N, C-alpha and C positions, 0 to 999 in steps of 0.2 A: 450765378443765381445757384444754390447747390443742386442737386439730381434730386427729381420728385420721388415720393416713394407714397406706397398703398399698406395704411396700417395691418398688421397682422388680424386685430381684430375682424376688420373688414374681408378680409383676402376669406377668415377663417370662414364668415358669413354665407360670402359668397360662393365658395367652393360649396357647403353643408346643404346650399338653395339651388345649386346645378345638382348636385348629388342627386336630390329627394325630386326633383324636376324628372329627370330620367327616370328614374325608379317607378313614378306613378303612371308613365307614361309606357311602361313595358305592353306588348301586350300579353293577355289572359290566356293562361295555359297550350301557349304556343314557345316558349320559352324550354331550351336542352337543359336549365339550373330547374335541379328538384323545388319542388311547391314549400318544402319545409325552408331551404336556402335562401329561396328568392322569401319568401317572410320574414325570415329572420332578418338579409338585409335590409328589406321596407324597414323595420325597425327598428335598425341602425340608422338608416337616413332618417327619419321620424327623431331619434332622439338627438342625432347632431341637431338636426333642426331649430327644436327645442330648446335646445342647449346653447345655439347661438341666438335666439330670442333674451335666455335669461344674460349673455353676456353683454348687454346694450346698457341695461339697467344698470347691471353691478359694477360696467366703469364709472356708470351718470354717479354710482353712490361713492366712488372713490373722489370726484373731483371736489375740490373746497367750493366753500361758494362763491369765491373771487372768479374760480375758473369757469364757473360754470356761468358765471357772468359777462368772463372773456367771449365764451365759447358758443353763445348766445352775439354779442356783440361785432363778432367776426361776424357773422348774415347780416349785417344789417345794413343802411348806407347812411351816408356822412348824416343828411339831414336827420335821419331815426335816429342815431346816437347823440345829438343834437337837442332833440327834443325829451331822451332820456337824461340826460346832464341838467336841461332846465332842472325838468322837476327834482331829481336829486340833490343839485349845490346850490337851490336862490336862494341869495339873503348868507350863505353859508361862507366860511372862509380854507380857501382851498391851497395845500403845503404843496410843495414840490423840494426835490435837491437832485444837484446834479452837479458835474465838472465844467459845464459851459452857464456862464452868469445870462447866456442871452433867453434861458429858460424866462427871465425876469422880463426879458424884452415882446417873447411869443404871449404871454399870458396877459396882455388886454388886449393882444390882438385878437386873442381867442372869445375872452369877451364879448368885446364887439362884435362879432361874428354871431355868437350867442341870443345878444341883445337885437340884431338885423332879424331872429325868427321871431322873440320876447321880449317889445322895450322895456315889460315891465322887471327883466332882469339882473339881478346884479349879486357880486360875487366878490370877494376882497379876497385876497391873497401874498402870498410868501414867498419867495426864494430859497433857498441856499446854496450854498457856494463853501464844502468845508474844502479847510485847505490841507496840504502835505496826506495828498492820501486817504483822506478820515472817512470818506462817505461810507465807505465798507465799514467801519465802527459802528457810523449813525446808522445804517439801515439794518446792519446786524440787531443794534440796541432797539430799535424800533421795533425788530420784527417779533421783539420777546412780549409786543405787548397786547391782547385779545382784539383791541382795535389800534392800530396803528395811527401813527401822527402826519404819514410822510402819505398822496396819494401816489404817485410816482414817480420817475425817476428817470433824467439823462445822464449817461453811466459811460467810462471809458476804461479799459483795460482787459481784454478780453479772456483773458489768462482770471486772471482772479473772479471775476464776474461768473465764469463757470464753474470753479472751485468753490469757491465764498458765496456766494450769492441763487445761482441756476438749481446747483446740485443739493444745496439744503431747504430746498426749496422760497428761498424767502422774496428773489422776484418771478413774475410768470410773464410771457411776450403773449403779448394781442399783435395779431395783426391786423390792420384794417382789411375790409375789402376791398377799397376803391384803388389800394397799394395791391395787395394783389394782382385783380383785374391790372393795371398796368403795367405789371412785372412776369402777366403771363401766365400767372401760378393761382394757388385756393390754401387758404388757412391751415389746410389738412396735408396737405401736397408740401409745402414749405418747411424746409430744415433749417435750426436758427435761430441765432438771435434779429430783432428787426431792430437795421439802422437809419439814425434818420440822416446821416451820413459818412461817408467816408472823405478824411480828410487828409491831406500828404505834406511829410515832409519831406526837402530834396537838399540834393548837394549845391552846393552855391561858391564861388571863389571868387576873392576881391582882381579882379584882371588891369590893375595899376599898375604892377610889374611883368615879369617875363617866365613868372608860374605856366606851366602846362600842367590842365588835368584833364586828361582824354578816356580815363581808362580808371576804373571806382577804384581800383587797386591803388591806385596816387594817391588817393588820401591815406592811405593804410603805410605809403610810403618811407625810407630812413626820413628822421627830422620833419617829417610835418605834424600837424600839431591839430588839426581840426576841430571848431569850437563845437560844441552838444552839450545838451542837458544832462545831466549825469543823471546814471540808469537808474540812481540808490534814491535820489527825487523824482524820476518821475521815468514811472517803473512802463510807462507802454515804452521806451526807449529799450527794456531789458527785454521783450516783446521782439519785438527788431531784430534782437540775436538769435533771439530761440528760431524765429521763421527762417534764419538761413541756414539753416543743418535741414530744412524740411528738401526733399532732394529737386525738385522744381527749381529754388531760387541756389540752392548749393551747385546744383548745371550753371548754372548761371554764370555764377563766379569764376566757375573751374572754364568758361567760353570765355569771359576777360581774360583769365592769364593767359591761356592760350594764346592772346590777340600780342602781347606785350613783346616787347622787342628782348632778346638774347639777355642783355646784362640786368632789365627788369625783374626777367625770369630768375636769374643766376641769384637774386636778392630776396626772391621769395620763398624758393625752392625749396633750401631746407627746414624754413618752418611749417611746411606743407608736407616732405616726410616727416617733420619730429609730430605731425596731426596725426598720420595715419592710424597707430596703435588707438590714441586718444577717438578717431573717430569709431576703430572695430567696438571699442570697451563701452561706447557709448550706445550702441547699435546704430548707426547713420547711416547713410547710404552709400553707395558707391562714389560721390562726390563730397563727402559730408568733410573729407583731410580739407578739402580747402576752404568751405566754408568755418570751419577752426580756425585756420590759419589765419583769415580775414578777421573773426572774432577776437583773437589772439591780439593780432596785430592793433585792431583797431581802441581797444582798451586797453593796452598799456601807451596809447599813445592818442588819445584826445586829452583837447585843453575841458577839462569837468567846469559848465556855464549853471546859473541859477534858472535862468529862462532861456527862451526862444526869440524874447524883445532887442534885450541886450547885444545877441548875436547877429542878429542883424544892424542895429545901431552900430555896433562895432564893424562888420564888415562894409558898406556903404560907403567909408569913411576914406580920404586920401593915403593915410595912415597904415591902413591893415594894408595894405601891398605882399601879396601872394597867399595871405592867410585863405583860411576854406571853413566851410564849415557845413551842417546837418543840422536844418530850421525847418517851423513849419512858414510852407509857400506863400501864406498870406498876411503873414508881417511887414511882407515888402509895402502895402497898402497904405502901412502908415509913416511909410517913409516921405522927408519933404524935402525939398533941395535948397539947397543954400552951401557958402561957402566949405569947400571941406570934404561935403556930403553930397553922393551922386548915387541915385539907380546905375547910374552907367560905370560906377566902379567895380560891377559885377554883374555878376554871369551866371544862370542856373545850368550845369554843368549838362547836363540829358540837354538841351538842345541844341549843342553846339556839335557841329559835322564831324566825324566820325570820333563821336563819345561812345563809349564801348561798355560796358556790364550797367551794374545795378544805378537807378537813377533816383530815390531815396525809398523812402514807405512810408505806407498806406493804413489807418487804422481809423478807427469808427466811434460813433458816439450811439450809444444803446439808446433804445426806448423802453421801459419795462413799468408795468402794473405791478404795485406791491405787494402780497398775499395777505396783507391783511388793510387795505387800501380802507379807507374814511368814505372814500369819493369814486368807487370803480368805476359807475358809467363814465364821470366828468372824467376821469383819468386819461378812458378808453376813446373820450370825443376828443380833447386833447392832443392825445398822441395821433389819432386819425387828421385833425386841423394840420398837425405840425409836419406829416408826412405827402398830406394827399393835398393841399394847395399851396397858392405860392406866395397868399402872403402867413403861411400857417410859415414855411419855411423862410420868409423873409429876414426875418432875424438872425440868419447864419447867410443868405442869401451872397450878399453883398459882397463877400469876402472870396476870391479867386483860389483855389485851391478849399476847396470846400462842397462836395457832391454831393446831391442828394440821392439817396435809395431807389424816389419815384423818376425816372426816365421821363414824365410829361410835366413832372414839377421840375424836372433838372433843363427840360426845352425850353417851359417858359420863365426860368431864372437867368438863360444863357441870352434868350432875348429882352430880356428890363436888363441888363449888369453888362453884356456883351464882355464878358472876360476875354475872350479870345481876342481881344483887341484892348486889351486895358494900356498896353503901354502906346497907345496913339493920342494925340492931344484934337481938340477943337477942330483943327485946322485939315485933321487927316492922314497927319502926323505921326510917323513910326519912331518916336523918340524914347520910348525904352523897350527895348526888345525883352528882358529880361519879364515885363508883365502881362505878354501876351502868353495867356492859361492855355496850355496844347488842350485839356481835356481829359475826363476820368479814361475815355476809353482810350486816347493815345498814351496816358500813362502810363494804364495797366496792360501793353503791347510794347510801343516800343520804345516808351521809354521806363520800362522791366521796374515796376515799380515794384518792393516788395508789399504783399498784402497779408493782413494777421488773422491768423485763421483761429479762434478763442480755444476749441475742441484741441488742436496740434500745441501750442502754447503751452496747453496746461498738463498736455504729456510730455512734454519732454523739461516741462519747468525744475523739476527736482532731478534730472542728469544732467542736463546742458546745463540747468540754474546752476547747481553744486559744483559744476565745473567752472563757471566764468567766476565763482564767489574765488575761486583759489584764484585768480589773476591778478596782478598785482598793478593799481593803475596809475597812470602818468600821472604825476604832481608836477604845476609850472612851477613849484619854488625850489 
């Protein structure tokens, strides 16, 4: 959770009111301050109070109609929102757009919830999932209409969300009351976007051979070509590389390097030395050279793939001896055992004793209301339903490696699906260790999961991003 802040307007108002209160309680004719000065001070305090009173209406006037609805919705319970949604959208059609097709799965569950309150309620729906990262173009085009087509969106890639959607005012963040309560905050205090969930991509390797991956630098070692979705086809993969240059994660890479034996260090050290001037030019921190060295070696060695599914299907085969990859953890759920294919053919690197360094990458699916939403109350209610109820999150809940941002929902999901024992059979035997999800808390501490920060990604997208564009990608041909 990001640091809580108090708005400048509220701080100014409280300060002015405090000053005014002190002035009015001062004893008459006993102050050493001349009467004229006291009067002047009192007048200033009164003016400050009047100015603060005028501040709130001005701020309210600057809000768009959608922002006003969001502000009101943030103080309402789930049931209160549901009644607003029923009143607004009964008999209408709800259009959503997102990077996850499961929004389409969640919508009929949401409608059933509304019907539990009003049995006569009906709503048609359509969910679109643009391919090839076209969601930003689609939302931008829709934002030009006075009233848009899309009521809300579920979207990934914090960098582009920040620069293309939030800064231009196309998308607006709504923080449900129950979500804020569960996270020990308030809508006013919370900074950032509203995440539905964090997903992780983790390092895995085929263990049918003799290759050992006990350090994150092994994945960029000489001759290794890990399978990975190309950074130009899935942009969150590029955000992973951006985040490695942030001080915390660059330090993790340095610590992992220092744990290598002398022969491995001797191989990587020249690249690190070469990157020191680059890190300085890019304005990175003290360990920036380690991050740039790892990024350079990764981009120039990974074997680009079109999707995480095929990567998973390759690694679990008998014939993929010693191959490795960085892929969405949940893909393991769809593997079916057969001749030549087994989950026991792979290992999750971070789960192995003695593994050192980053275990993977975590990024979010975020939820927003469009600033020209045709059904803003229904959009807010749907967002609250997905983030504040187990049923609402159930469309994603069956997957390991996908963690609800609501701790209460996350606990309920684990109780229902028991992802921590995903590799156990009905007899209680641990047959597939790789499927035993250790959970968000473990991954973000012991597992050293690199977490996407939209603001940081946006801040280095031009500098570090331009540098990455100059690297020569590996070609399997």
